[in-house]
N, C-alpha and C positions, 0 to 999 in steps of 0.2 A: 388586245386582240383576242385574247384567251376568253376574256370576259365577254366580248361581243359573241363569240362562237357560244358560249354556254347560255346566255340570253334568249339567242336565236333557237335552239335545239330545244324541242320540250321534254327533256330527259325526265324531269320529276313527274310528270303527269304519266307518263308511260310505265313507269317502274311500279309495280304492282307488289301487294302485300305478301306474293309469292318469294320474294326477296328477302324476307324474313327468316326463310329455311336456310339461307346460307349462312346462318349462326352457327350451324353444325361444323363451319371450316371447309365443306366441299362446294367449290364453283362448279364441278362438272360430275354428275354421277351416272354411270351405265350400269345397267342391271339385266342379266339374262339375255345380252343381246346376241341373235342369230342373223347372219348374213351370209347370201348365197347368191350364186349366178346358175341358172339353170339347176343341173342336179349337183353340182358341186358348192358344197358348204365352205367357207372360208373362214367364219368364225362361228361359234357355238357358245351360248349361254355364259357369253362374257361378262364380266364384272369390273369396273374400275372406278376409283374416285380420283379425282385431282384436288388438291387442297389449296384454299385461297393463298395466293402470294409466293407460291412453290414455282419452281422450275423442274417440272417432270422431263426426264428423258424417256422416250418410248422406243426400245429395241426389240429385235427380234431378227431370225434368218431370213434371206430374201424371198419373197413370195409367199409370206405368212399371214400377210394381210394388214401391215401395220397403216399404210396410206388408205387402205380400203377402209379402216374404222375411224381414221380421221374424216375421211370424205363422207362415212357415214352419218357421223355426228354432225357436220355441217349440212346434212340434208341432202348431199350429192348423190348419195347411194341410198337404195330404199332396204330397210331392215324387215327381216321377215317377224322378227318377234323380239319381246324385252322393251325396255324404256330407257330412256336418254335425257336426263334433265341438267339444265343449264341456268344457274341463277336462280335455282328454286323453281324452275318451269319444267313440266314435262313437255317435250317438244312435239309429241303424238296429239298433245289436247290444246296445247296453245293456240289461241285466236290469232288471226292473221294479224292483229295489232302487237300483241305480245310478243310474236315470231319476229316481227321487225323491229322491236325494241331491242330482242335478244340481239339479233344481228348487228344492231349498231354498238353492242357493247363486246363485240370481238372483231380481231383482225386476223388475216391469214396471208401466211407467205408460204406460196407452192413452191415445189422443188427447182423448177426453172423459173421461176420469178412471175411467169404467166402476166408479164405487162404487155399491153396493147401496142403492138409493133408500128401502129400509124399513128400513135400520139407520144408527146413529148413526155419527158419524166413528169414535168410538173403537171400536165394533164392527166398523166396516169394517178398521180396522188389524189387529184382532184374529183375523180371517178365516185368516189364513196360520197365525198361532200355533196356531188349533184344529185346523186341519187337518194339521199336521206335528210339533207339540210336544204334550208332556202338561204342563201348568202349571195352577199355581191360579189360580182368577179374580181373587185380590189381585195376582198376579205379572204376569198379562197386563194389568191395568190400570195397574201400576206401569211396565211397559214401554210400553204404549201412549201415558201421559204423556211418557214419554223422546222417543218417536219424534214426538211434536207440537212438542215444544222443538227439535228437532232439524232440523225443516223451517220451524221459526219461526211456528208456529200458537200463538194464545191457550189458555190451557188451558180457557175456557169455550166452546171450538169442539169438545169432546170429546164433549157430549152433543146435538150440535145434528144434525140430518137433512142431507144434500146439496143439497137443496133450499134451505136456509136459508144456505147459503153463497155468498159471490162467486166469479166465475170463478176468481180467482187463487187462493182458499183451497181450493177444489175442488181445483186442481192440486197444491197442497202436501200436503192431505189425501191424495189418490191417491199421491205421492211417500212419504209417511209410511207408508202400507200396502206401498209398495214395497220398504221398508227395514225391514219389520217383522222378518225373518229376518236381519237383519245380512248381507246378499248381497255377494259377490264382483263379479257382474256387474249393470249395471241397464241396462234397455230403456227408453227413451223416445220415445214416438211424438208428434211434433209437440208437446213440452212449452210452448212459449210460443204456440201458435196461439190467438187469441182474446183475449189479454192486450194490455192498452195498452204503451206503449213502457216506460214506467217499472216497470210490474209483469213485463213480459218480462226488462228488465235486472235486475231483483232476482231473477228465477228463474234465469237465467243464473248470478249470482253465487253462489246457494245450490248449484245443482249443481257449479261448480268449486271451492268450499270443501268440500263434501261429498266430490268426488272426492279432493281433495289430503289431507283429514283421517282419511279411512276407507279410503283407498287403493282406490278403486273403480275398475273398469274400465266404463266408458259407451259404450253403442251408441246414439246419437241420431238418428232419423230428422227432418229439420228442413227447412223452407225459409226460416229465419230468417237473412238473412245477417250481423245482428249477433252470433248466437250463434256463426255460423262463425267470425267474426273474433275474438271474445272469448274464447271458451272451449275450443275444439276443437285438438288437437294434430295429428290429420291430418283429411282429409277424403277421402270416397269418392263417386264420381258414378256414378250407374246411368243407362244408355240403352243402347239397341239390345239390351234384354234381358241385357245382362251389367255387370259394372263397366268404365267406359270408362277410368278413371284412380282412381289414390288417392296421396295425398302429404300436404305441407302447404300451407298456403294460398298461399305462395310458388311452389309447385309448380303449383297450379292456374293461377295468373295467367300463368304462362310457357306453360301448354299451349294448343296449337294446334288442339284440335277446336273446331268452330264453335259448338257448343252451351255447352261449358265457358266458351269466349270471351265469349260474350252473357251467362252467367249470372254471371261473376265480373268481368268489365270492362264490362257494360251501364251504362245511365244511372244505374238505382239503385243500383248494386255502386258506381259511381265518387263518389257521393255521401258514403262512408264512407271515402274514401281521405284 
Protein backbone atom coordinates (compact mmCIF):
# COMPACT_ATOMS: atom_id res chain seq x y z
CA UNK A 1 0.00 0.00 0.00
CA UNK A 2 2.81 2.41 0.84
CA UNK A 3 4.55 1.55 -2.39
CA UNK A 4 1.39 2.28 -4.34
CA UNK A 5 1.15 5.73 -2.83
CA UNK A 6 4.79 6.46 -3.56
CA UNK A 7 4.39 5.45 -7.18
CA UNK A 8 1.25 7.52 -7.59
CA UNK A 9 2.59 10.70 -6.05
CA UNK A 10 5.13 12.44 -8.33
CA UNK A 11 7.33 13.50 -5.43
CA UNK A 12 10.71 12.96 -7.03
CA UNK A 13 9.87 15.22 -9.94
CA UNK A 14 8.90 18.06 -7.61
CA UNK A 15 11.92 18.07 -5.31
CA UNK A 16 14.36 20.49 -6.84
CA UNK A 17 18.03 21.15 -6.41
CA UNK A 18 17.18 23.63 -3.65
CA UNK A 19 16.78 20.63 -1.37
CA UNK A 20 20.56 20.31 -1.33
CA UNK A 21 20.70 23.34 0.95
CA UNK A 22 19.16 21.13 3.62
CA UNK A 23 22.65 19.76 3.96
CA UNK A 24 23.20 22.60 6.44
CA UNK A 25 20.98 20.60 8.78
CA UNK A 26 18.18 23.19 8.88
CA UNK A 27 14.76 22.19 7.60
CA UNK A 28 13.31 25.61 8.45
CA UNK A 29 15.09 28.98 8.54
CA UNK A 30 13.46 32.28 9.49
CA UNK A 31 15.45 35.46 8.97
CA UNK A 32 14.62 39.02 10.06
CA UNK A 33 10.88 38.38 9.94
CA UNK A 34 8.55 41.17 11.01
CA UNK A 35 4.79 40.61 11.39
CA UNK A 36 2.18 43.15 12.40
CA UNK A 37 -1.53 43.85 12.29
CA UNK A 38 -2.40 47.46 11.62
CA UNK A 39 -0.13 49.64 13.74
CA UNK A 40 0.71 46.81 16.17
CA UNK A 41 3.98 44.94 15.59
CA UNK A 42 3.85 41.36 16.91
CA UNK A 43 7.22 40.03 15.74
CA UNK A 44 10.22 42.12 14.70
CA UNK A 45 13.44 41.04 12.97
CA UNK A 46 12.97 37.50 14.30
CA UNK A 47 15.46 34.72 13.48
CA UNK A 48 14.91 30.98 14.00
CA UNK A 49 16.39 27.71 12.72
CA UNK A 50 14.83 24.27 13.08
CA UNK A 51 17.20 21.36 12.57
CA UNK A 52 16.44 18.22 10.64
CA UNK A 53 15.05 15.44 12.83
CA UNK A 54 14.70 17.45 16.04
CA UNK A 55 11.70 18.10 18.26
CA UNK A 56 11.77 21.85 18.87
CA UNK A 57 9.58 23.22 21.65
CA UNK A 58 8.52 26.82 21.04
CA UNK A 59 7.45 28.69 24.18
CA UNK A 60 6.64 32.19 25.29
CA UNK A 61 4.20 34.23 27.31
CA UNK A 62 0.54 34.41 26.31
CA UNK A 63 0.06 36.87 23.47
CA UNK A 64 3.72 37.04 22.49
CA UNK A 65 3.06 35.67 19.00
CA UNK A 66 3.90 31.95 19.10
CA UNK A 67 0.92 30.92 17.00
CA UNK A 68 1.30 34.06 14.87
CA UNK A 69 4.79 32.94 13.85
CA UNK A 70 3.63 29.41 13.05
CA UNK A 71 0.74 30.71 10.96
CA UNK A 72 3.11 33.11 9.18
CA UNK A 73 5.44 30.25 8.29
CA UNK A 74 2.44 28.34 6.93
CA UNK A 75 1.41 31.32 4.82
CA UNK A 76 -1.78 32.05 6.80
CA UNK A 77 -0.46 35.43 7.98
CA UNK A 78 1.42 37.91 5.82
CA UNK A 79 4.85 39.05 6.97
CA UNK A 80 5.98 42.61 6.45
CA UNK A 81 9.64 41.81 5.87
CA UNK A 82 12.23 39.07 6.14
CA UNK A 83 12.49 35.60 4.62
CA UNK A 84 11.24 32.12 5.46
CA UNK A 85 12.90 29.09 3.88
CA UNK A 86 11.57 25.55 4.15
CA UNK A 87 13.47 22.57 2.69
CA UNK A 88 15.85 25.05 1.08
CA UNK A 89 13.15 27.07 -0.69
CA UNK A 90 12.46 30.73 0.06
CA UNK A 91 8.67 30.71 0.34
CA UNK A 92 8.43 34.30 -0.94
CA UNK A 93 10.03 33.44 -4.27
CA UNK A 94 8.89 29.82 -4.68
CA UNK A 95 6.81 29.09 -7.75
CA UNK A 96 3.29 27.70 -7.42
CA UNK A 97 4.61 24.23 -8.23
CA UNK A 98 7.41 24.52 -5.66
CA UNK A 99 5.00 25.82 -3.03
CA UNK A 100 2.64 22.87 -3.54
CA UNK A 101 5.57 20.45 -3.29
CA UNK A 102 6.69 22.08 -0.03
CA UNK A 103 3.20 21.97 1.45
CA UNK A 104 2.98 18.27 0.65
CA UNK A 105 6.04 17.72 2.83
CA UNK A 106 4.59 19.30 5.96
CA UNK A 107 1.65 18.47 8.17
CA UNK A 108 -0.19 20.66 10.67
CA UNK A 109 -2.08 19.98 13.89
CA UNK A 110 -3.93 23.12 15.01
CA UNK A 111 -4.69 23.75 18.68
CA UNK A 112 -8.36 22.76 18.58
CA UNK A 113 -7.82 20.04 15.99
CA UNK A 114 -9.65 21.95 13.22
CA UNK A 115 -11.35 18.81 11.98
CA UNK A 116 -14.25 19.32 9.56
CA UNK A 117 -17.31 18.72 11.72
CA UNK A 118 -19.45 17.36 8.90
CA UNK A 119 -16.87 14.77 7.80
CA UNK A 120 -16.05 11.47 9.46
CA UNK A 121 -12.60 10.86 10.91
CA UNK A 122 -11.68 8.80 7.87
CA UNK A 123 -12.87 11.53 5.51
CA UNK A 124 -10.91 14.15 7.45
CA UNK A 125 -7.73 12.09 7.11
CA UNK A 126 -8.36 11.77 3.38
CA UNK A 127 -8.73 15.53 2.77
CA UNK A 128 -4.99 16.07 2.05
CA UNK A 129 -4.93 12.94 -0.12
CA UNK A 130 -7.80 14.26 -2.23
CA UNK A 131 -6.12 17.66 -2.54
CA UNK A 132 -2.63 16.52 -3.48
CA UNK A 133 -2.82 12.94 -4.79
CA UNK A 134 -4.72 10.94 -7.36
CA UNK A 135 -5.65 7.73 -5.56
CA UNK A 136 -8.50 5.28 -5.78
CA UNK A 137 -11.16 5.33 -3.07
CA UNK A 138 -10.04 1.89 -1.91
CA UNK A 139 -6.41 2.95 -1.56
CA UNK A 140 -7.40 6.09 0.36
CA UNK A 141 -9.47 3.95 2.73
CA UNK A 142 -6.52 1.63 3.27
CA UNK A 143 -4.15 4.53 3.90
CA UNK A 144 -6.59 6.16 6.32
CA UNK A 145 -6.72 2.86 8.21
CA UNK A 146 -2.92 2.85 8.43
CA UNK A 147 -2.86 6.42 9.77
CA UNK A 148 -5.44 5.53 12.43
CA UNK A 149 -3.26 2.65 13.56
CA UNK A 150 -0.21 4.89 13.52
CA UNK A 151 -1.71 7.32 16.04
CA UNK A 152 -3.26 4.62 18.20
CA UNK A 153 -6.94 5.10 17.35
CA UNK A 154 -9.32 2.11 17.13
CA UNK A 155 -10.67 1.27 13.69
CA UNK A 156 -14.24 1.99 14.76
CA UNK A 157 -13.25 5.64 15.08
CA UNK A 158 -12.96 5.89 11.29
CA UNK A 159 -16.68 6.41 10.66
CA UNK A 160 -17.34 8.64 13.68
CA UNK A 161 -17.84 12.38 13.48
CA UNK A 162 -15.50 14.65 15.46
CA UNK A 163 -18.35 15.47 17.85
CA UNK A 164 -18.45 11.80 18.85
CA UNK A 165 -14.80 11.74 19.94
CA UNK A 166 -13.16 12.57 23.24
CA UNK A 167 -10.66 15.41 23.41
CA UNK A 168 -7.73 13.02 23.26
CA UNK A 169 -9.20 11.19 20.28
CA UNK A 170 -9.72 14.49 18.45
CA UNK A 171 -6.01 15.28 18.94
CA UNK A 172 -5.02 11.86 17.58
CA UNK A 173 -7.40 12.12 14.63
CA UNK A 174 -5.98 15.56 13.82
CA UNK A 175 -2.46 14.14 14.03
CA UNK A 176 -3.47 11.31 11.70
CA UNK A 177 -4.61 13.92 9.16
CA UNK A 178 -1.34 15.83 9.61
CA UNK A 179 0.51 12.59 8.77
CA UNK A 180 -1.69 11.74 5.79
CA UNK A 181 0.97 12.57 3.17
CA UNK A 182 3.94 11.12 5.09
CA UNK A 183 5.43 14.58 5.81
CA UNK A 184 9.01 15.38 6.72
CA UNK A 185 8.03 18.32 8.96
CA UNK A 186 5.10 18.52 11.38
CA UNK A 187 3.78 21.68 13.05
CA UNK A 188 1.95 21.13 16.34
CA UNK A 189 0.09 24.01 18.02
CA UNK A 190 -0.47 23.26 21.72
CA UNK A 191 -0.94 19.50 21.10
CA UNK A 192 -1.52 18.60 24.77
CA UNK A 193 -3.75 21.53 25.75
CA UNK A 194 -7.04 20.39 27.23
CA UNK A 195 -5.78 16.87 27.94
CA UNK A 196 -5.56 15.33 31.39
CA UNK A 197 -2.03 14.50 32.64
CA UNK A 198 -2.28 10.84 31.61
CA UNK A 199 -3.59 11.72 28.15
CA UNK A 200 -0.95 14.44 27.72
CA UNK A 201 1.85 12.04 28.69
CA UNK A 202 0.53 9.45 26.25
CA UNK A 203 0.38 12.05 23.48
CA UNK A 204 3.95 13.14 24.24
CA UNK A 205 5.09 9.53 23.97
CA UNK A 206 3.26 9.20 20.65
CA UNK A 207 5.01 12.29 19.25
CA UNK A 208 8.40 11.08 20.44
CA UNK A 209 7.88 7.62 18.94
CA UNK A 210 6.67 9.01 15.61
CA UNK A 211 9.59 11.43 15.45
CA UNK A 212 12.05 8.62 16.09
CA UNK A 213 10.54 5.95 13.85
CA UNK A 214 9.52 8.19 10.93
CA UNK A 215 12.42 10.64 11.12
CA UNK A 216 10.06 13.59 11.53
CA UNK A 217 11.13 17.11 12.31
CA UNK A 218 8.68 18.54 14.85
CA UNK A 219 7.96 22.23 15.48
CA UNK A 220 5.81 22.29 18.61
CA UNK A 221 4.23 25.37 20.15
CA UNK A 222 3.51 24.48 23.76
CA UNK A 223 3.06 25.70 27.33
CA UNK A 224 3.44 22.18 28.70
CA UNK A 225 6.52 21.94 30.91
CA UNK A 226 6.27 18.15 30.95
CA UNK A 227 6.48 18.08 27.14
CA UNK A 228 9.55 20.30 27.23
CA UNK A 229 11.22 18.03 29.76
CA UNK A 230 10.30 14.71 28.18
CA UNK A 231 10.48 14.99 24.38
CA UNK A 232 12.07 18.25 23.20
CA UNK A 233 15.63 18.23 21.88
CA UNK A 234 15.81 22.02 21.94
CA UNK A 235 13.63 24.87 23.17
CA UNK A 236 13.14 28.31 21.62
CA UNK A 237 11.82 31.13 23.80
CA UNK A 238 9.82 33.97 22.27
CA UNK A 239 9.74 37.35 23.96
CA UNK A 240 10.16 41.04 23.13
CA UNK A 241 9.01 40.27 19.56
CA UNK A 242 11.95 37.94 18.85
CA UNK A 243 13.58 34.68 19.89
CA UNK A 244 15.24 35.45 23.22
CA UNK A 245 17.10 32.16 23.50
CA UNK A 246 17.33 28.75 21.89
CA UNK A 247 19.04 25.64 23.21
CA UNK A 248 18.63 22.58 25.37
CA UNK A 249 16.70 22.44 28.61
CA UNK A 250 20.02 22.72 30.48
CA UNK A 251 20.75 25.90 28.51
CA UNK A 252 17.38 27.33 29.54
CA UNK A 253 18.04 26.53 33.20
CA UNK A 254 21.30 28.48 33.04
CA UNK A 255 19.92 31.47 31.15
CA UNK A 256 19.74 34.63 33.27
CA UNK A 257 16.84 36.30 31.44
CA UNK A 258 14.19 37.03 34.13
CA UNK A 259 11.26 35.58 32.17
CA UNK A 260 13.20 32.43 31.26
CA UNK A 261 14.27 32.04 34.87
CA UNK A 262 10.67 32.40 36.06
CA UNK A 263 9.39 29.94 33.47
CA UNK A 264 11.96 27.19 33.87
CA UNK A 265 12.94 27.67 37.52
CA UNK A 266 9.66 28.89 39.01
CA UNK A 267 7.61 26.95 41.53
CA UNK A 268 5.66 24.97 38.94
CA UNK A 269 8.87 24.04 37.13
CA UNK A 270 10.72 23.03 40.29
CA UNK A 271 8.08 20.39 41.03
CA UNK A 272 9.40 18.52 38.01
CA UNK A 273 13.04 18.54 39.09
